[in-house]
C-alpha positions as CSV (number, residue, x, y, z in Angstrom):
1,M,62.7,-32.9,3.6
2,S,61.5,-33.5,7.2
3,V,58.1,-32.4,8.4
4,A,57.8,-31.4,12.1
5,H,54.9,-33.0,13.9
6,S,53.8,-33.8,17.4
7,I,54.5,-37.1,19.1
8,F,50.8,-37.7,19.2
9,Q,50.6,-37.5,15.3
10,K,51.9,-39.6,12.4
11,I,52.3,-39.1,8.7
12,C,50.4,-41.1,6.1
13,P,52.8,-42.7,3.6
14,A,50.2,-42.4,0.8
15,C,49.0,-38.8,0.9
16,A,51.6,-37.3,3.4
17,S,48.9,-35.9,5.6
18,I,49.4,-35.6,9.4
19,I,46.8,-37.6,11.4
20,S,46.4,-38.9,14.9
21,V,48.5,-41.8,16.2
22,T,45.4,-43.8,17.0
23,T,44.0,-43.6,13.5
24,E,44.0,-47.0,11.8
25,C,42.8,-45.9,8.3
26,C,43.6,-42.6,6.6
27,E,41.0,-40.6,4.7
28,C,42.8,-41.5,1.5
29,G,42.2,-45.2,2.2
30,Y,45.6,-46.2,3.4
31,A,45.3,-48.8,6.2
32,F,48.2,-48.8,8.6
33,A,47.5,-52.3,10.1
34,S,47.8,-54.1,6.7
35,H,51.2,-52.5,6.0
36,Q,52.8,-52.8,9.4
37,G,52.8,-56.7,9.4
38,E,52.0,-56.8,13.1
39,G,48.9,-57.9,15.0
40,S,46.6,-60.9,14.8
41,S,44.9,-62.5,11.8
42,D,41.7,-60.7,12.6
43,N,43.3,-57.3,12.3
44,S,44.9,-58.3,8.9
45,L,41.5,-59.5,7.6
46,E,39.8,-56.3,8.7
47,A,42.6,-54.3,6.9
48,T,42.2,-56.4,3.8
49,L,38.4,-55.9,3.9
50,R,38.9,-52.1,4.2
51,D,41.2,-52.2,1.2
52,E,38.7,-54.2,-0.9
53,E,35.8,-52.0,0.1
54,L,37.9,-49.0,-1.0
55,Y,38.6,-50.7,-4.4
56,E,34.9,-51.5,-4.7
57,N,34.0,-47.8,-4.3
58,Y,36.4,-47.0,-7.1
59,L,34.9,-49.7,-9.4
60,A,31.4,-48.5,-8.7
61,A,32.3,-44.9,-9.6
62,R,34.1,-46.1,-12.8
63,S,31.1,-48.3,-13.7
64,A,28.7,-45.4,-13.3
65,Q,30.9,-43.2,-15.5
66,A,31.2,-46.0,-18.2
67,H,27.4,-46.5,-18.3
68,E,26.9,-42.7,-18.7
69,A,29.4,-42.6,-21.5
70,A,27.7,-45.6,-23.2
71,R,24.4,-43.8,-23.1
72,T,25.9,-40.7,-24.5
73,A,27.5,-42.6,-27.4
74,L,24.3,-44.5,-28.2
75,S,22.4,-41.2,-28.3
76,E,24.9,-39.6,-30.7
77,F,24.8,-42.8,-32.9
78,A,21.0,-42.6,-33.0
79,L,21.3,-39.1,-34.4
80,L,23.8,-40.2,-37.1
81,P,23.2,-43.9,-37.9
82,D,25.3,-43.8,-41.1
83,D,28.4,-42.6,-39.3
84,T,30.7,-45.6,-38.8
85,R,32.9,-43.8,-36.3
86,K,29.9,-43.1,-34.0
87,A,28.9,-46.7,-34.3
88,A,32.5,-47.9,-33.2
89,D,32.5,-45.4,-30.3
90,A,29.1,-46.7,-29.1
91,E,30.2,-50.3,-29.3
92,L,33.4,-49.6,-27.4
93,A,31.6,-47.7,-24.7
94,Q,29.2,-50.6,-24.2
95,E,32.1,-53.1,-23.9
96,V,33.9,-50.9,-21.3
97,A,30.7,-50.6,-19.3
98,K,30.1,-54.3,-19.3
99,S,33.7,-55.0,-18.3
100,L,33.6,-52.6,-15.4
101,E,30.2,-54.1,-14.3
102,A,31.7,-57.6,-14.3
103,D,34.8,-56.4,-12.2
104,L,32.4,-54.7,-9.8
105,N,30.4,-57.9,-9.3
106,E,33.5,-59.9,-8.8
107,Q,34.8,-57.4,-6.2
108,R,31.5,-57.5,-4.3
109,A,31.7,-61.3,-4.2
110,K,35.2,-61.1,-2.8
111,I,34.0,-58.6,-0.1
112,R,31.1,-60.9,0.9
113,A,33.6,-63.8,1.3
114,L,35.8,-61.7,3.5
115,Q,32.9,-60.6,5.6
116,A,31.9,-64.2,6.1
117,A,35.5,-65.2,7.1
118,L,35.6,-62.5,9.8
119,P,34.6,-63.8,13.3
120,K,31.6,-62.2,14.7
121,R,32.2,-59.7,17.4
122,P,30.5,-60.3,20.7
123,E,27.5,-58.2,21.2
124,P,27.7,-55.8,24.2
125,I,25.8,-56.9,27.3
126,P,22.9,-54.5,28.0
127,S,23.4,-52.9,31.3
128,L,20.7,-53.2,33.9
129,P,18.5,-50.2,34.5
130,V,19.5,-48.3,37.6
131,A,16.6,-47.0,39.6
132,A,16.7,-43.4,40.4
133,P,17.2,-42.6,44.1
134,V,14.0,-41.7,45.9
135,A,14.2,-38.6,48.1
136,A,13.3,-39.2,51.7
137,K,10.2,-37.6,53.0
138,P,10.7,-34.8,55.5
139,Q,9.8,-35.7,59.1
140,P,7.9,-33.1,61.2
141,I,9.9,-31.8,64.2
142,A,7.9,-31.1,67.4
143,V,8.7,-27.6,68.6
144,D,6.3,-27.1,71.4
145,Q,7.3,-29.6,74.0
146,E,6.5,-29.3,77.7
147,I,9.6,-28.9,79.9
148,K,9.4,-31.3,82.8
149,P,10.6,-30.1,86.2
150,A,13.6,-31.8,87.7
151,P,13.0,-34.3,90.6
152,A,13.2,-33.0,94.1
153,S,16.1,-35.4,95.0
154,M,18.4,-33.9,92.4
155,V,17.6,-30.3,93.6
156,S,18.5,-31.2,97.2
157,I,21.8,-32.9,96.2
158,S,22.9,-29.9,94.2
159,A,22.0,-27.5,97.0
160,S,24.0,-29.5,99.5
161,V,27.1,-29.6,97.2
162,T,27.0,-25.9,96.7
163,A,26.6,-25.3,100.5
164,D,29.7,-27.3,101.4
165,K,32.1,-25.7,98.9
166,P,32.3,-21.9,98.8
167,V,32.1,-20.6,95.3
168,A,34.7,-17.9,94.5
169,A,33.3,-14.8,92.7
170,P,34.8,-14.2,89.3
171,P,37.4,-11.4,89.3
172,S,36.0,-8.1,88.2
173,M,37.3,-6.8,84.9
174,P,38.6,-3.2,84.8
175,P,36.2,-0.9,83.0
176,V,37.1,-0.5,79.4
177,A,37.4,3.1,78.3
178,V,35.7,3.7,75.0
179,V,37.6,6.3,73.1
180,S,35.4,8.2,70.7
181,P,37.1,10.0,67.8
182,V,37.4,13.7,68.3
183,I,36.0,15.7,65.5
184,E,37.6,19.1,65.2
185,A,35.3,21.8,64.3
186,E,36.4,23.8,61.3
187,P,36.9,27.5,62.0
188,V,34.3,29.7,60.5
189,R,36.0,31.9,57.9
190,K,34.7,35.3,57.5
191,P,34.2,36.6,54.0
192,V,36.9,39.2,53.0
193,T,35.3,42.3,51.6
194,K,37.2,44.5,49.2
195,P,37.3,48.1,50.1
196,D,35.6,50.5,47.8
197,S,38.7,52.8,47.5
198,I,42.3,52.7,48.7
199,P,43.0,55.6,50.9
200,T,45.9,57.7,49.7
201,S,47.8,60.3,51.7
202,P,48.2,63.8,50.2
203,L,52.0,63.6,50.4
204,I,52.2,60.4,48.2
205,S,49.9,62.0,45.6
206,A,52.0,65.2,45.5
207,A,55.3,63.2,45.1
208,R,53.8,61.2,42.2
209,A,52.6,64.4,40.5
210,A,56.0,66.0,40.9
211,S,57.9,63.0,39.3
212,V,55.5,62.9,36.4
213,L,56.0,66.6,35.8
214,E,59.8,66.3,35.9
215,S,59.8,63.5,33.3
216,I,57.6,65.5,31.0
217,K,60.0,68.5,31.2
218,Q,63.0,66.3,30.5
219,A,61.3,64.8,27.4
220,K,60.5,68.2,26.0
221,A,64.1,69.4,26.6
222,R,65.5,66.4,24.6
223,E,63.0,67.0,21.8
224,R,64.0,70.7,21.6
225,A,67.7,69.8,21.5
226,D,67.2,67.2,18.7
227,R,65.3,69.8,16.6
228,F,68.1,72.4,17.0
229,A,70.7,69.8,16.0
230,Q,68.9,69.1,12.8
231,M,68.5,72.8,11.9
232,A,72.2,73.7,12.5
233,P,74.3,73.7,9.2
234,Q,76.8,70.9,8.9
235,E,80.4,72.0,9.0
236,E,82.6,70.7,6.2
237,P,85.7,68.7,7.3
238,E,88.9,70.5,7.1
239,T,91.2,69.4,4.2
240,K,94.7,68.6,5.3
241,S,97.6,69.9,3.3
242,N,99.6,67.4,1.5
243,T,102.9,69.2,2.3
244,G,103.4,67.2,5.4
245,S,102.7,63.8,3.7
246,V,105.6,63.9,1.2
247,P,108.2,61.2,2.1
248,P,111.9,62.1,2.3
249,P,114.3,61.3,-0.6
250,A,116.1,58.6,1.3
251,F,112.8,56.7,1.9
252,R,111.9,57.0,-1.7
253,A,115.3,55.7,-2.9
254,E,114.9,52.7,-0.5
255,Q,111.5,51.9,-1.8
256,S,112.7,52.2,-5.4
257,A,115.5,49.7,-4.8
258,R,113.1,47.2,-3.2
259,A,110.8,47.5,-6.2
260,Q,113.6,46.9,-8.6
261,Q,114.7,43.8,-6.6
262,A,111.1,42.5,-6.6
263,I,110.9,43.0,-10.4
264,S,114.1,41.2,-11.0
265,N,113.0,38.3,-8.8
266,I,109.8,38.0,-10.8
267,K,111.7,38.0,-14.0
268,A,114.1,35.3,-12.7
269,L,111.1,33.2,-11.8
270,D,109.5,33.6,-15.2
271,E,112.8,32.7,-17.0
272,K,114.8,29.5,-17.3
273,C,118.4,28.7,-18.3
274,C,119.2,26.7,-21.4
275,P,121.5,23.8,-20.6
276,N,123.2,24.0,-24.0
277,C,124.0,27.7,-24.4
278,T,123.3,29.0,-20.9
279,S,121.1,31.8,-22.1
280,S,117.9,32.9,-20.3
281,V,114.7,32.2,-22.2
282,P,111.0,32.6,-21.1
283,N,109.6,29.8,-18.9
284,N,107.0,28.8,-21.5
285,T,109.6,28.3,-24.3
286,T,109.8,24.8,-25.7
287,R,112.8,25.3,-28.0
288,C,115.9,27.6,-27.5
289,R,117.4,29.8,-30.2
290,C,120.4,27.4,-30.3
291,G,118.1,24.5,-31.2
292,Y,117.9,22.9,-27.8
293,A,114.4,21.4,-27.2
294,F,113.1,21.6,-23.6
295,V,111.3,18.6,-22.1
296,A,107.7,19.4,-21.1
297,D,107.2,20.1,-17.4
298,S,111.0,19.9,-16.9
299,N,110.8,22.4,-14.0
300,N,108.2,20.2,-12.1
301,L,110.3,17.2,-11.4
302,P,109.2,15.0,-8.5
303,T,111.1,15.4,-5.3
304,L,113.8,12.8,-4.5
305,T,113.2,10.9,-1.3
306,L,116.0,9.0,0.4
307,C,115.8,6.5,3.2
308,T,117.9,7.1,6.4
309,G,120.7,4.8,5.3
310,D,121.1,6.3,1.8
311,F,121.0,9.9,3.2
312,S,123.7,9.0,5.7
313,A,125.9,7.5,3.0
314,L,125.4,10.6,0.7
315,R,126.2,12.9,3.6
316,D,129.4,11.0,4.5
317,S,130.6,11.0,0.9
318,L,130.0,14.8,0.6
319,N,131.9,15.4,3.9
320,L,134.8,13.3,2.7
321,N,135.0,15.2,-0.6
322,L,135.0,18.5,1.3
323,R,137.8,17.4,3.5
324,R,139.9,16.3,0.5
325,T,139.5,19.7,-1.2
């Protein structure tokens, strides 16, 4: 299983956690310099010292646990001095605590030896104090200074130069027309007043009254006609004589013949022929009077399908037999 990580990270082989590339020792205690086999002897000594210090921390924790267990066992043995099992547990706890204490002292001696073997690192040279820059004092600027007049010789020279060479006047620029935006005045809208009443001519009012009166008259006439139609007695429909509906004898004879033919066809469909005695029996008969037993669903045989070649061969053989006869 591969774990995707950045090129600026690496995986600790001990705890499989992802840490930075520049990390020399993982949080779990794994030292990369001691397992890579590269670097100077100082780096290897520092890696060994880190490993030994990690083991010292482990022994210190185990020693503290062993001393606590020994004190607990002694307190329980003091409550029950006659119990041999409690006495054995207390003695074993004390031995374990002493053994771990001896291992811890030995480990601390080894660490002191490694620290003495390591070369001393050069102390950093203290940097000289840098003085803070001092801000320059502002200098007063003399504003009110007397303007000295130019000497007379310079004035006469400039006057003679200007007198010898005529000075051309600068060309006059055409006047620039300033266009101001024209603001159109909005027309004043007069309020529209609604007239109090619409004047109507007498001819229009008379025509409207005549049309309304005509519609009222037509409605009353329709209502009167509907009332008379409801009050009038309903006439009974005339009964036609049946003398003209009697068919002629020839038509009746033809219809009778057709009915007999239909009845005979229905009987033929409801009957089947016995292959043994050629007698007609009902279609649902399973055994004839002669003893022949009909096969169930014999009249529902599947249709015979032939391919084109077989059909052509059968047709040719039938035609040949017909020619011979």
